[in-house]
Residue frames as qw, qx, qy, qz and C-alpha x, y, z in Angstrom:
[[0.730, -0.507, -0.384, 0.250, 83.61, 91.65, 102.10],
 [0.017, -0.897, 0.215, -0.385, 84.92, 94.53, 104.21],
 [0.789, -0.074, -0.440, 0.423, 88.08, 93.75, 106.12],
 [0.311, -0.917, 0.067, -0.242, 89.44, 95.42, 109.17],
 [0.501, 0.400, -0.608, 0.469, 92.69, 95.66, 111.03],
 [0.475, -0.452, 0.420, -0.627, 90.87, 94.95, 114.27],
 [0.072, 0.080, -0.988, 0.115, 90.76, 91.65, 116.09],
 [0.341, -0.457, -0.765, -0.298, 87.43, 89.93, 116.75],
 [0.360, -0.602, -0.543, 0.461, 87.28, 91.68, 120.13],
 [0.148, 0.951, 0.227, 0.151, 87.62, 95.02, 118.34],
 [0.526, -0.696, 0.191, 0.450, 91.22, 95.61, 119.39],
 [0.419, 0.859, -0.228, -0.184, 93.33, 97.56, 116.94],
 [0.824, -0.132, 0.376, 0.403, 96.08, 95.71, 115.11],
 [0.162, 0.856, -0.184, -0.456, 98.02, 98.48, 113.38],
 [0.804, 0.211, 0.456, 0.319, 99.23, 97.63, 109.88],
 [0.203, -0.493, 0.337, 0.776, 101.75, 99.48, 107.71],
 [0.632, 0.655, 0.027, -0.414, 100.61, 100.65, 104.30],
 [0.869, 0.084, 0.393, 0.288, 101.99, 98.44, 101.54],
 [0.531, 0.748, 0.103, 0.384, 103.09, 101.42, 99.45],
 [0.279, -0.914, 0.278, -0.095, 105.37, 102.73, 102.21],
 [0.788, 0.331, -0.414, 0.315, 109.05, 101.80, 102.05],
 [0.489, -0.814, 0.265, -0.168, 110.92, 101.35, 105.33],
 [0.786, 0.309, -0.434, 0.315, 114.45, 100.25, 106.05],
 [0.651, -0.734, 0.062, 0.183, 116.72, 99.93, 109.04],
 [0.608, 0.646, -0.200, 0.417, 119.95, 101.73, 108.19],
 [0.387, 0.329, -0.548, 0.665, 122.76, 101.50, 110.74],
 [0.223, -0.297, -0.768, 0.521, 120.26, 100.96, 113.56],
 [0.210, 0.327, 0.195, -0.900, 117.92, 103.77, 112.50],
 [0.373, 0.492, 0.783, 0.075, 114.50, 103.13, 110.97],
 [0.100, 0.326, -0.205, -0.917, 113.71, 105.34, 108.01],
 [0.436, 0.516, 0.730, -0.103, 110.38, 105.44, 106.20],
 [0.031, -0.121, 0.422, 0.898, 109.88, 106.81, 102.69],
 [0.373, 0.602, 0.620, -0.338, 106.35, 108.00, 102.03],
 [0.332, 0.076, 0.538, 0.771, 106.65, 108.61, 98.28],
 [0.024, 0.714, 0.630, 0.305, 103.08, 109.81, 97.81],
 [0.278, -0.927, -0.206, 0.145, 103.62, 112.58, 100.37],
 [0.526, 0.687, -0.215, 0.453, 107.23, 113.15, 99.33],
 [0.409, -0.778, 0.329, -0.345, 108.44, 112.72, 102.92],
 [0.668, 0.185, -0.666, 0.275, 111.26, 110.77, 104.55],
 [0.624, -0.700, 0.065, -0.342, 110.67, 109.97, 108.24],
 [0.434, 0.339, -0.735, 0.396, 113.45, 109.03, 110.67],
 [0.731, -0.557, -0.275, -0.284, 112.25, 107.18, 113.75],
 [0.229, -0.648, 0.629, -0.364, 113.80, 107.14, 117.18],
 [0.156, 0.203, -0.966, 0.041, 114.63, 103.64, 118.51],
 [0.334, 0.214, 0.758, -0.518, 111.33, 103.24, 120.40],
 [0.595, 0.509, 0.052, -0.619, 109.22, 104.32, 117.43],
 [0.403, 0.457, -0.730, -0.311, 111.29, 102.04, 115.18],
 [0.079, -0.054, 0.967, -0.236, 110.63, 99.11, 117.51],
 [0.478, 0.395, 0.529, -0.579, 106.89, 99.83, 117.46],
 [0.511, 0.550, -0.324, -0.576, 106.95, 100.23, 113.65],
 [0.121, 0.298, -0.937, -0.135, 108.47, 96.75, 113.36],
 [0.129, 0.212, 0.936, -0.248, 105.37, 95.26, 114.98],
 [0.462, 0.477, 0.177, -0.726, 102.82, 97.30, 113.02],
 [0.040, 0.201, -0.862, -0.463, 102.34, 94.37, 110.67],
 [0.637, -0.096, -0.307, -0.701, 98.63, 93.76, 111.21],
 [0.716, -0.122, -0.688, -0.001, 99.23, 90.68, 113.35],
 [0.397, -0.124, -0.599, 0.684, 100.12, 92.36, 116.65],
 [0.239, -0.847, -0.441, -0.175, 97.59, 94.15, 118.81],
 [0.030, -0.807, 0.255, -0.532, 98.49, 97.27, 120.78],
 [0.766, -0.559, 0.237, -0.210, 98.46, 95.08, 123.91],
 [0.959, 0.050, 0.082, 0.267, 100.88, 92.61, 122.33],
 [0.475, 0.655, -0.155, 0.567, 103.25, 95.40, 121.28],
 [0.360, -0.769, 0.267, -0.455, 103.11, 96.81, 124.83],
 [0.924, -0.341, 0.168, -0.033, 103.79, 93.35, 126.30],
 [0.840, 0.334, -0.049, 0.425, 106.85, 92.97, 124.04],
 [0.191, 0.742, -0.220, 0.604, 108.27, 96.35, 125.07],
 [0.599, -0.670, 0.238, -0.369, 107.62, 95.76, 128.78],
 [0.976, -0.153, 0.104, 0.111, 109.32, 92.34, 128.57],
 [0.759, 0.392, -0.037, 0.518, 112.35, 93.71, 126.73],
 [0.219, 0.524, -0.202, 0.798, 112.87, 97.05, 128.48],
 [0.281, -0.322, -0.666, 0.612, 112.64, 98.33, 132.04],
 [0.218, -0.171, -0.144, -0.950, 109.37, 100.25, 131.65],
 [0.324, 0.210, 0.754, -0.532, 106.08, 100.08, 133.47],
 [0.259, 0.398, 0.841, 0.261, 103.02, 98.91, 131.58],
 [0.122, 0.850, 0.439, -0.265, 100.94, 102.10, 131.97],
 [0.076, -0.747, 0.291, 0.593, 103.70, 104.37, 130.65],
 [0.264, -0.133, 0.818, 0.494, 104.43, 101.94, 127.83],
 [0.282, 0.576, 0.765, 0.054, 100.75, 101.72, 126.81],
 [0.108, 0.896, 0.165, -0.398, 100.52, 105.51, 126.61],
 [0.153, -0.606, 0.533, 0.570, 103.75, 105.73, 124.58],
 [0.294, 0.103, 0.873, 0.376, 102.71, 102.98, 122.16],
 [0.242, 0.739, 0.621, -0.099, 99.26, 104.54, 121.71],
 [0.015, 0.864, -0.063, -0.499, 100.84, 107.96, 121.07],
 [0.203, -0.406, 0.695, 0.557, 103.30, 106.59, 118.52],
 [0.290, 0.340, 0.860, 0.246, 100.61, 104.60, 116.68],
 [0.176, 0.853, 0.407, -0.275, 98.43, 107.73, 116.63],
 [0.056, -0.742, 0.342, 0.574, 101.33, 109.66, 115.10],
 [0.272, -0.075, 0.845, 0.455, 101.81, 106.94, 112.48],
 [0.267, 0.623, 0.735, 0.023, 98.10, 107.22, 111.66],
 [0.089, 0.896, 0.151, -0.408, 98.19, 111.03, 111.45],
 [0.102, -0.604, 0.562, 0.556, 101.19, 110.76, 109.09],
 [0.809, 0.396, -0.066, -0.430, 99.15, 108.35, 106.93],
 [0.115, 0.527, -0.841, -0.053, 101.68, 105.54, 107.39],
 [0.290, 0.032, 0.927, -0.235, 99.16, 102.89, 108.48],
 [0.166, -0.327, -0.789, -0.494, 96.24, 101.28, 106.74],
 [0.385, -0.279, 0.134, -0.870, 93.10, 103.13, 107.89],
 [0.215, 0.125, 0.902, -0.353, 90.84, 101.27, 110.27],
 [0.336, -0.153, -0.582, -0.725, 87.67, 100.21, 108.54],
 [0.555, -0.054, 0.476, -0.681, 84.27, 99.85, 110.07],
 [0.014, -0.057, -0.976, -0.207, 82.75, 96.45, 109.62],
 [0.519, -0.154, -0.219, -0.812, 79.14, 96.61, 108.50],
 [0.308, -0.038, 0.855, -0.416, 76.80, 94.67, 110.77]]
């Protein structure tokens, strides 16, 4: 069976790779990508988004959380979340999205 990190409606639910180590140290999120030999330090917004990249939250749900917690408009927030998730993907920090065979 092929699994996917997309909801039934096809919405992305970003999920961290299990071989990536992340910690919050004195309010700063740091990610160790051993395979690549890289340590990433995230700004507070990226750290907040990283927290919800657990495979259970859709992009929309992450946006809704940010909009509810901070004074930011939905359109700006959606662009920022999409950009950050794209960066996580390009850094190979998230489980790749898989196509589901029909």
